[in-house]
Biopython code that builds the backbone (N, CA, C, O; Angstrom):
import numpy as np
from Bio.PDB.StructureBuilder import StructureBuilder

atoms = [
    (1, "UNK", "N", (42.181, -9.351, -3.896)),
    (1, "UNK", "CA", (41.292, -9.572, -2.783)),
    (1, "UNK", "C", (39.869, -9.722, -3.338)),
    (1, "UNK", "O", (39.417, -8.888, -4.123)),
    (2, "UNK", "N", (39.178, -10.770, -2.937)),
    (2, "UNK", "CA", (37.815, -10.986, -3.402)),
    (2, "UNK", "C", (36.845, -10.166, -2.556)),
    (2, "UNK", "O", (37.217, -9.617, -1.519)),
    (3, "UNK", "N", (35.605, -10.094, -3.012)),
    (3, "UNK", "CA", (34.581, -9.372, -2.254)),
    (3, "UNK", "C", (34.402, -9.958, -0.864)),
    (3, "UNK", "O", (34.159, -9.220, 0.092)),
    (4, "UNK", "N", (34.515, -11.260, -0.739)),
    (4, "UNK", "CA", (34.314, -11.895, 0.557)),
    (4, "UNK", "C", (35.425, -11.568, 1.535)),
    (4, "UNK", "O", (35.213, -11.588, 2.748)),
    (5, "UNK", "N", (36.624, -11.263, 1.014)),
    (5, "UNK", "CA", (37.749, -10.939, 1.876)),
    (5, "UNK", "C", (37.812, -9.458, 2.207)),
    (5, "UNK", "O", (38.535, -9.052, 3.117)),
    (6, "UNK", "N", (37.068, -8.659, 1.482)),
    (6, "UNK", "CA", (37.109, -7.208, 1.687)),
    (6, "UNK", "C", (36.510, -6.867, 3.051)),
    (6, "UNK", "O", (35.428, -7.351, 3.383)),
    (7, "UNK", "N", (37.197, -6.038, 3.851)),
    (7, "UNK", "CA", (36.709, -5.733, 5.198)),
    (7, "UNK", "C", (35.362, -5.014, 5.219)),
    (7, "UNK", "O", (34.640, -5.119, 6.210)),
    (8, "UNK", "N", (35.005, -4.300, 4.176)),
    (8, "UNK", "CA", (33.735, -3.580, 4.152)),
    (8, "UNK", "C", (32.565, -4.466, 3.762)),
    (8, "UNK", "O", (31.413, -4.084, 3.965)),
    (9, "UNK", "N", (32.837, -5.652, 3.199)),
    (9, "UNK", "CA", (31.728, -6.493, 2.749)),
    (9, "UNK", "C", (30.858, -6.933, 3.913)),
    (9, "UNK", "O", (29.637, -6.999, 3.774)),
    (10, "UNK", "N", (31.451, -7.234, 5.046)),
    (10, "UNK", "CA", (30.672, -7.607, 6.232)),
    (10, "UNK", "C", (29.848, -6.442, 6.737)),
    (10, "UNK", "O", (28.695, -6.610, 7.134)),
    (11, "UNK", "N", (30.441, -5.262, 6.722)),
    (11, "UNK", "CA", (29.736, -4.057, 7.150)),
    (11, "UNK", "C", (28.552, -3.767, 6.235)),
    (11, "UNK", "O", (27.458, -3.446, 6.701)),
    (12, "UNK", "N", (28.778, -3.881, 4.936)),
    (12, "UNK", "CA", (27.703, -3.631, 3.976)),
    (12, "UNK", "C", (26.573, -4.634, 4.159)),
    (12, "UNK", "O", (25.399, -4.271, 4.092)),
    (13, "UNK", "N", (26.925, -5.899, 4.389)),
    (13, "UNK", "CA", (25.890, -6.920, 4.604)),
    (13, "UNK", "C", (25.115, -6.630, 5.877)),
    (13, "UNK", "O", (23.897, -6.805, 5.919)),
    (14, "UNK", "N", (25.811, -6.189, 6.909)),
    (14, "UNK", "CA", (25.141, -5.837, 8.165)),
    (14, "UNK", "C", (24.209, -4.660, 7.993)),
    (14, "UNK", "O", (23.123, -4.627, 8.572)),
    (15, "UNK", "N", (24.633, -3.687, 7.192)),
    (15, "UNK", "CA", (23.792, -2.517, 6.946)),
    (15, "UNK", "C", (22.543, -2.917, 6.158)),
    (15, "UNK", "O", (21.447, -2.425, 6.426)),
    (16, "UNK", "N", (22.719, -3.810, 5.189)),
    (16, "UNK", "CA", (21.553, -4.278, 4.422)),
    (16, "UNK", "C", (20.589, -5.031, 5.324)),
    (16, "UNK", "O", (19.373, -4.858, 5.231)),
    (17, "UNK", "N", (21.139, -5.870, 6.202)),
    (17, "UNK", "CA", (20.294, -6.622, 7.130)),
    (17, "UNK", "C", (19.537, -5.668, 8.048)),
    (17, "UNK", "O", (18.347, -5.859, 8.298)),
    (18, "UNK", "N", (20.217, -4.648, 8.548)),
    (18, "UNK", "CA", (19.572, -3.662, 9.421)),
    (18, "UNK", "C", (18.481, -2.907, 8.662)),
    (18, "UNK", "O", (17.413, -2.638, 9.211)),
    (19, "UNK", "N", (18.750, -2.566, 7.404)),
    (19, "UNK", "CA", (17.753, -1.853, 6.604)),
    (19, "UNK", "C", (16.518, -2.717, 6.379)),
    (19, "UNK", "O", (15.390, -2.232, 6.473)),
    (20, "UNK", "N", (16.731, -3.996, 6.083)),
    (20, "UNK", "CA", (15.598, -4.907, 5.892)),
    (20, "UNK", "C", (14.815, -5.049, 7.191)),
    (20, "UNK", "O", (13.584, -5.073, 7.175)),
    (21, "UNK", "N", (15.519, -5.143, 8.315)),
    (21, "UNK", "CA", (14.852, -5.257, 9.613)),
    (21, "UNK", "C", (14.035, -4.006, 9.907)),
    (21, "UNK", "O", (12.921, -4.100, 10.422)),
    (22, "UNK", "N", (14.580, -2.829, 9.584)),
    (22, "UNK", "CA", (13.847, -1.569, 9.792)),
    (22, "UNK", "C", (12.578, -1.530, 8.943)),
    (22, "UNK", "O", (11.519, -1.114, 9.414)),
    (23, "UNK", "N", (12.693, -1.959, 7.703)),
    (23, "UNK", "CA", (11.525, -1.985, 6.813)),
    (23, "UNK", "C", (10.481, -2.941, 7.359)),
    (23, "UNK", "O", (9.290, -2.627, 7.361)),
    (24, "UNK", "N", (10.916, -4.102, 7.821)),
    (24, "UNK", "CA", (9.988, -5.086, 8.370)),
    (24, "UNK", "C", (9.290, -4.536, 9.613)),
    (24, "UNK", "O", (8.076, -4.684, 9.759)),
    (25, "UNK", "N", (10.059, -3.897, 10.519)),
    (25, "UNK", "CA", (9.454, -3.318, 11.729)),
    (25, "UNK", "C", (8.445, -2.231, 11.363)),
    (25, "UNK", "O", (7.376, -2.151, 11.969)),
    (26, "UNK", "N", (8.771, -1.405, 10.390)),
    (26, "UNK", "CA", (7.849, -0.349, 9.960)),
    (26, "UNK", "C", (6.564, -0.936, 9.395)),
    (26, "UNK", "O", (5.474, -0.429, 9.661)),
    (27, "UNK", "N", (6.693, -2.000, 8.621)),
    (27, "UNK", "CA", (5.517, -2.645, 8.048)),
    (27, "UNK", "C", (4.643, -3.255, 9.136)),
    (27, "UNK", "O", (3.421, -3.105, 9.110)),
    (28, "UNK", "N", (5.260, -3.937, 10.088)),
    (28, "UNK", "CA", (4.495, -4.537, 11.190)),
    (28, "UNK", "C", (3.805, -3.444, 11.998)),
    (28, "UNK", "O", (2.636, -3.581, 12.357)),
    (29, "UNK", "N", (4.525, -2.358, 12.287)),
    (29, "UNK", "CA", (3.925, -1.254, 13.054)),
    (29, "UNK", "C", (2.739, -0.655, 12.295)),
    (29, "UNK", "O", (1.710, -0.352, 12.898)),
    (30, "UNK", "N", (2.876, -0.484, 10.981)),
    (30, "UNK", "CA", (1.784, 0.056, 10.174)),
    (30, "UNK", "C", (0.581, -0.872, 10.199)),
    (30, "UNK", "O", (-0.556, -0.408, 10.279)),
    (31, "UNK", "N", (0.817, -2.184, 10.132)),
    (31, "UNK", "CA", (-0.296, -3.138, 10.159)),
    (31, "UNK", "C", (-0.993, -3.141, 11.515)),
    (31, "UNK", "O", (-2.221, -3.189, 11.582)),
    (32, "UNK", "N", (-0.218, -3.092, 12.590)),
    (32, "UNK", "CA", (-0.810, -3.042, 13.937)),
    (32, "UNK", "C", (-1.617, -1.764, 14.094)),
    (32, "UNK", "O", (-2.737, -1.799, 14.604)),
    (33, "UNK", "N", (-1.068, -0.642, 13.665)),
    (33, "UNK", "CA", (-1.778, 0.632, 13.793)),
    (33, "UNK", "C", (-3.005, 0.677, 12.883)),
    (33, "UNK", "O", (-3.996, 1.329, 13.212)),
    (34, "UNK", "N", (-2.946, -0.004, 11.753)),
    (34, "UNK", "CA", (-4.120, -0.098, 10.867)),
    (34, "UNK", "C", (-5.264, -0.800, 11.604)),
    (34, "UNK", "O", (-6.424, -0.405, 11.482)),
    (35, "UNK", "N", (-4.932, -1.835, 12.362)),
    (35, "UNK", "CA", (-5.947, -2.533, 13.161)),
    (35, "UNK", "C", (-6.544, -1.584, 14.199)),
    (35, "UNK", "O", (-7.749, -1.611, 14.448)),
    (36, "UNK", "N", (-5.700, -0.747, 14.803)),
    (36, "UNK", "CA", (-6.192, 0.212, 15.791)),
    (36, "UNK", "C", (-7.134, 1.235, 15.154)),
    (36, "UNK", "O", (-8.112, 1.649, 15.776)),
    (37, "UNK", "N", (-6.846, 1.638, 13.934)),
    (37, "UNK", "CA", (-7.732, 2.568, 13.231)),
    (37, "UNK", "C", (-9.096, 1.911, 13.019)),
    (37, "UNK", "O", (-10.130, 2.562, 13.170)),
    (38, "UNK", "N", (-9.100, 0.631, 12.670)),
    (38, "UNK", "CA", (-10.389, -0.066, 12.521)),
    (38, "UNK", "C", (-11.144, -0.074, 13.841)),
    (38, "UNK", "O", (-12.366, 0.071, 13.856)),
    (39, "UNK", "N", (-10.437, -0.239, 14.937)),
    (39, "UNK", "CA", (-11.091, -0.246, 16.251)),
    (39, "UNK", "C", (-11.639, 1.134, 16.611)),
    (39, "UNK", "O", (-12.641, 1.239, 17.318)),
    (40, "UNK", "N", (-10.987, 2.186, 16.129)),
    (40, "UNK", "CA", (-11.521, 3.529, 16.363)),
    (40, "UNK", "C", (-12.902, 3.678, 15.728)),
    (40, "UNK", "O", (-13.719, 4.475, 16.189)),
    (41, "UNK", "N", (-13.156, 2.918, 14.684)),
    (41, "UNK", "CA", (-14.460, 2.961, 14.028)),
    (41, "UNK", "C", (-15.590, 2.503, 14.936)),
    (41, "UNK", "O", (-16.757, 2.787, 14.670)),
    (42, "UNK", "N", (-15.248, 1.792, 16.012)),
    (42, "UNK", "CA", (-16.261, 1.350, 16.973)),
    (42, "UNK", "C", (-16.721, 2.476, 17.892)),
    (42, "UNK", "O", (-17.752, 2.361, 18.555)),
    (43, "UNK", "N", (-15.950, 3.575, 17.931)),
    (43, "UNK", "CA", (-16.345, 4.700, 18.777)),
    (43, "UNK", "C", (-17.544, 5.416, 18.177)),
    (43, "UNK", "O", (-17.767, 5.384, 16.966)),
    (44, "UNK", "N", (-18.306, 6.059, 19.045)),
    (44, "UNK", "CA", (-19.405, 6.891, 18.561)),
    (44, "UNK", "C", (-18.825, 8.145, 17.916)),
    (44, "UNK", "O", (-17.647, 8.455, 18.091)),
    (45, "UNK", "N", (-19.658, 8.859, 17.174)),
    (45, "UNK", "CA", (-19.207, 10.112, 16.566)),
    (45, "UNK", "C", (-18.746, 11.095, 17.643)),
    (45, "UNK", "O", (-17.769, 11.821, 17.460)),
    (46, "UNK", "N", (-19.452, 11.105, 18.752)),
    (46, "UNK", "CA", (-19.075, 11.994, 19.858)),
    (46, "UNK", "C", (-17.721, 11.599, 20.446)),
    (46, "UNK", "O", (-16.905, 12.459, 20.779)),
    (47, "UNK", "N", (-17.494, 10.302, 20.569)),
    (47, "UNK", "CA", (-16.205, 9.829, 21.065)),
    (47, "UNK", "C", (-15.065, 10.219, 20.136)),
    (47, "UNK", "O", (-13.976, 10.567, 20.591)),
    (48, "UNK", "N", (-15.320, 10.159, 18.832)),
    (48, "UNK", "CA", (-14.301, 10.575, 17.875)),
    (48, "UNK", "C", (-14.014, 12.065, 17.986)),
    (48, "UNK", "O", (-12.858, 12.486, 17.940)),
    (49, "UNK", "N", (-15.067, 12.858, 18.131)),
    (49, "UNK", "CA", (-14.886, 14.309, 18.259)),
    (49, "UNK", "C", (-14.069, 14.615, 19.510)),
    (49, "UNK", "O", (-13.257, 15.540, 19.509)),
    (50, "UNK", "N", (-14.276, 13.847, 20.575)),
    (50, "UNK", "CA", (-13.513, 14.062, 21.808)),
    (50, "UNK", "C", (-12.012, 13.913, 21.594)),
    (50, "UNK", "O", (-11.226, 14.551, 22.293)),
    (51, "UNK", "N", (-11.605, 13.085, 20.643)),
    (51, "UNK", "CA", (-10.179, 12.926, 20.373)),
    (51, "UNK", "C", (-9.738, 13.718, 19.140)),
    (51, "UNK", "O", (-8.620, 13.553, 18.653)),
    (52, "UNK", "N", (-10.628, 14.575, 18.643)),
    (52, "UNK", "CA", (-10.273, 15.483, 17.561)),
    (52, "UNK", "C", (-10.457, 14.924, 16.165)),
    (52, "UNK", "O", (-9.861, 15.434, 15.216)),
    (53, "UNK", "N", (-11.272, 13.885, 16.017)),
    (53, "UNK", "CA", (-11.478, 13.260, 14.710)),
    (53, "UNK", "C", (-12.944, 13.239, 14.337)),
    (53, "UNK", "O", (-13.814, 13.423, 15.188)),
    (54, "UNK", "N", (-13.209, 13.017, 13.082)),
    (54, "UNK", "CA", (-14.559, 12.748, 12.597)),
    (54, "UNK", "C", (-14.493, 11.437, 11.812)),
    (54, "UNK", "O", (-13.413, 10.997, 11.419)),
    (55, "UNK", "N", (-15.625, 10.832, 11.590)),
    (55, "UNK", "CA", (-15.672, 9.522, 10.943)),
    (55, "UNK", "C", (-14.983, 9.527, 9.569)),
    (55, "UNK", "O", (-14.350, 8.542, 9.188)),
    (56, "UNK", "N", (-15.106, 10.613, 8.842)),
    (56, "UNK", "CA", (-14.451, 10.712, 7.542)),
    (56, "UNK", "C", (-12.935, 10.618, 7.631)),
    (56, "UNK", "O", (-12.280, 10.149, 6.699)),
    (57, "UNK", "N", (-12.377, 11.065, 8.756)),
    (57, "UNK", "CA", (-10.932, 10.956, 8.945)),
    (57, "UNK", "C", (-10.493, 9.492, 8.946)),
    (57, "UNK", "O", (-9.436, 9.150, 8.417)),
    (58, "UNK", "N", (-11.314, 8.638, 9.544)),
    (58, "UNK", "CA", (-10.987, 7.209, 9.591)),
    (58, "UNK", "C", (-10.984, 6.618, 8.189)),
    (58, "UNK", "O", (-10.110, 5.827, 7.835)),
    (59, "UNK", "N", (-11.971, 7.012, 7.399)),
    (59, "UNK", "CA", (-12.043, 6.539, 6.017)),
    (59, "UNK", "C", (-10.800, 6.967, 5.250)),
    (59, "UNK", "O", (-10.193, 6.171, 4.533)),
    (60, "UNK", "N", (-10.431, 8.232, 5.411)),
    (60, "UNK", "CA", (-9.258, 8.772, 4.726)),
    (60, "UNK", "C", (-7.987, 8.030, 5.167)),
    (60, "UNK", "O", (-7.147, 7.690, 4.334)),
    (61, "UNK", "N", (-7.849, 7.782, 6.469)),
    (61, "UNK", "CA", (-6.659, 7.106, 6.991)),
    (61, "UNK", "C", (-6.582, 5.665, 6.491)),
    (61, "UNK", "O", (-5.490, 5.166, 6.218)),
    (62, "UNK", "N", (-7.707, 5.003, 6.369)),
    (62, "UNK", "CA", (-7.699, 3.604, 5.898)),
    (62, "UNK", "C", (-7.330, 3.512, 4.426)),
    (62, "UNK", "O", (-6.969, 2.434, 3.954)),
    (63, "UNK", "N", (-7.409, 4.593, 3.703)),
    (63, "UNK", "CA", (-7.068, 4.581, 2.280)),
    (63, "UNK", "C", (-5.571, 4.732, 2.032)),
    (63, "UNK", "O", (-5.140, 4.745, 0.879)),
    (64, "UNK", "N", (-4.778, 4.847, 3.083)),
    (64, "UNK", "CA", (-3.331, 4.954, 2.900)),
    (64, "UNK", "C", (-2.790, 3.645, 2.340)),
    (64, "UNK", "O", (-3.391, 2.591, 2.550)),
    (65, "UNK", "N", (-1.686, 3.694, 1.644)),
    (65, "UNK", "CA", (-1.068, 2.454, 1.153)),
    (65, "UNK", "C", (-0.759, 1.517, 2.318)),
    (65, "UNK", "O", (-0.563, 1.970, 3.445)),
    (66, "UNK", "N", (-0.716, 0.241, 2.056)),
    (66, "UNK", "CA", (-0.583, -0.786, 3.087)),
    (66, "UNK", "C", (0.607, -0.563, 4.013)),
    (66, "UNK", "O", (0.466, -0.739, 5.223)),
    (67, "UNK", "N", (1.736, -0.196, 3.508)),
    (67, "UNK", "CA", (2.922, -0.039, 4.339)),
    (67, "UNK", "C", (3.036, 1.289, 5.056)),
    (67, "UNK", "O", (4.004, 1.519, 5.781)),
    (68, "UNK", "N", (2.063, 2.171, 4.866)),
    (68, "UNK", "CA", (2.091, 3.502, 5.486)),
    (68, "UNK", "C", (1.245, 3.474, 6.753)),
    (68, "UNK", "O", (0.134, 2.943, 6.759)),
    (69, "UNK", "N", (1.780, 4.049, 7.817)),
    (69, "UNK", "CA", (1.089, 4.068, 9.105)),
    (69, "UNK", "C", (-0.082, 5.055, 9.048)),
    (69, "UNK", "O", (0.141, 6.261, 8.933)),
    (70, "UNK", "N", (-1.322, 4.567, 9.126)),
    (70, "UNK", "CA", (-2.472, 5.465, 9.028)),
    (70, "UNK", "C", (-2.646, 6.353, 10.256)),
    (70, "UNK", "O", (-3.299, 7.394, 10.177)),
    (71, "UNK", "N", (-2.069, 5.954, 11.394)),
    (71, "UNK", "CA", (-2.241, 6.762, 12.596)),
    (71, "UNK", "C", (-1.482, 8.082, 12.487)),
    (71, "UNK", "O", (-1.857, 9.064, 13.128)),
    (72, "UNK", "N", (-0.428, 8.114, 11.689)),
    (72, "UNK", "CA", (0.289, 9.374, 11.485)),
    (72, "UNK", "C", (-0.625, 10.379, 10.791)),
    (72, "UNK", "O", (-0.626, 11.562, 11.131)),
    (73, "UNK", "N", (-1.400, 9.907, 9.821)),
    (73, "UNK", "CA", (-2.361, 10.798, 9.143)),
    (73, "UNK", "C", (-3.433, 11.275, 10.113)),
    (73, "UNK", "O", (-3.803, 12.449, 10.105)),
    (74, "UNK", "N", (-3.931, 10.371, 10.943)),
    (74, "UNK", "CA", (-4.968, 10.752, 11.910)),
    (74, "UNK", "C", (-4.431, 11.786, 12.893)),
    (74, "UNK", "O", (-5.119, 12.756, 13.210)),
    (75, "UNK", "N", (-3.229, 11.588, 13.370)),
    (75, "UNK", "CA", (-2.642, 12.535, 14.317)),
    (75, "UNK", "C", (-2.496, 13.912, 13.673)),
    (75, "UNK", "O", (-2.788, 14.931, 14.298)),
    (76, "UNK", "N", (-2.041, 13.934, 12.416)),
    (76, "UNK", "CA", (-1.886, 15.212, 11.713)),
    (76, "UNK", "C", (-3.241, 15.903, 11.550)),
    (76, "UNK", "O", (-3.353, 17.111, 11.763)),
    (77, "UNK", "N", (-4.271, 15.136, 11.172)),
    (77, "UNK", "CA", (-5.598, 15.736, 10.981)),
    (77, "UNK", "C", (-6.136, 16.297, 12.291)),
    (77, "UNK", "O", (-6.715, 17.383, 12.306)),
    (78, "UNK", "N", (-5.951, 15.567, 13.390)),
    (78, "UNK", "CA", (-6.434, 16.030, 14.691)),
    (78, "UNK", "C", (-5.692, 17.299, 15.114)),
    (78, "UNK", "O", (-6.304, 18.230, 15.637)),
    (79, "UNK", "N", (-4.373, 17.338, 14.888)),
    (79, "UNK", "CA", (-3.598, 18.537, 15.232)),
    (79, "UNK", "C", (-4.053, 19.733, 14.415)),
    (79, "UNK", "O", (-4.221, 20.830, 14.947)),
    (80, "UNK", "N", (-4.251, 19.519, 13.113)),
    (80, "UNK", "CA", (-4.669, 20.633, 12.257)),
    (80, "UNK", "C", (-6.055, 21.131, 12.639)),
    (80, "UNK", "O", (-6.331, 22.327, 12.547)),
    (81, "UNK", "N", (-6.913, 20.239, 13.060)),
    (81, "UNK", "CA", (-8.249, 20.652, 13.458)),
    (81, "UNK", "C", (-8.187, 21.411, 14.779)),
    (81, "UNK", "O", (-8.943, 22.362, 14.976)),
    (82, "UNK", "N", (-7.307, 21.011, 15.678)),
    (82, "UNK", "CA", (-7.184, 21.678, 16.981)),
    (82, "UNK", "C", (-6.512, 23.040, 16.860)),
    (82, "UNK", "O", (-6.833, 23.968, 17.603)),
    (83, "UNK", "N", (-5.576, 23.155, 15.918)),
    (83, "UNK", "CA", (-4.819, 24.398, 15.752)),
    (83, "UNK", "C", (-4.832, 24.810, 14.284)),
    (83, "UNK", "O", (-3.815, 24.693, 13.600)),
    (84, "UNK", "N", (-5.968, 25.290, 13.796)),
    (84, "UNK", "CA", (-6.040, 25.681, 12.383)),
    (84, "UNK", "C", (-5.095, 26.844, 12.088)),
    (84, "UNK", "O", (-4.854, 27.704, 12.934)),
    (85, "UNK", "N", (-4.581, 26.844, 10.895)),
    (85, "UNK", "CA", (-3.689, 27.943, 10.486)),
    (85, "UNK", "C", (-4.521, 29.203, 10.326)),
    (85, "UNK", "O", (-5.639, 29.194, 9.811)),
    (86, "UNK", "N", (-3.933, 30.260, 10.784)),
    (86, "UNK", "CA", (-4.636, 31.543, 10.689)),
    (86, "UNK", "C", (-4.402, 32.136, 9.302)),
    (86, "UNK", "O", (-3.268, 32.199, 8.827)),
    (87, "UNK", "N", (-5.471, 32.562, 8.668)),
    (87, "UNK", "CA", (-5.367, 33.125, 7.312)),
    (87, "UNK", "C", (-5.084, 34.605, 7.372)),
    (87, "UNK", "O", (-4.964, 35.253, 6.333)),
]
sb = StructureBuilder()
sb.init_structure("model")
sb.init_model(0)
sb.init_chain("A")
sb.init_seg("    ")
for serial, (resi, resn, name, xyz) in enumerate(atoms, 1):
    if name == "N":
        sb.init_residue(resn, " ", resi, " ")
    sb.init_atom(name, np.array(xyz, "f"), 0.0, 1.0, " ", f" {name:<3s}", serial, name[0])
structure = sb.get_structure()
């Protein structure tokens, strides 16, 4: 039986296609969210504080690798600032 006749070959190809599609969706989402982070830069410092951020957070988030969603970093920073760990 050749690879093309093997019943799992279609399944494996489908899984690879799904994995590539997931990677592509993640990359597109990261790029869209990166644009949103740039738009957050238009807010005043007071507006940023209202949502739990400071201007430096935006700089830090923009330094993430291209395929990484910077809004996840911003959300984590805002949560940590709102609920600091007790020492």
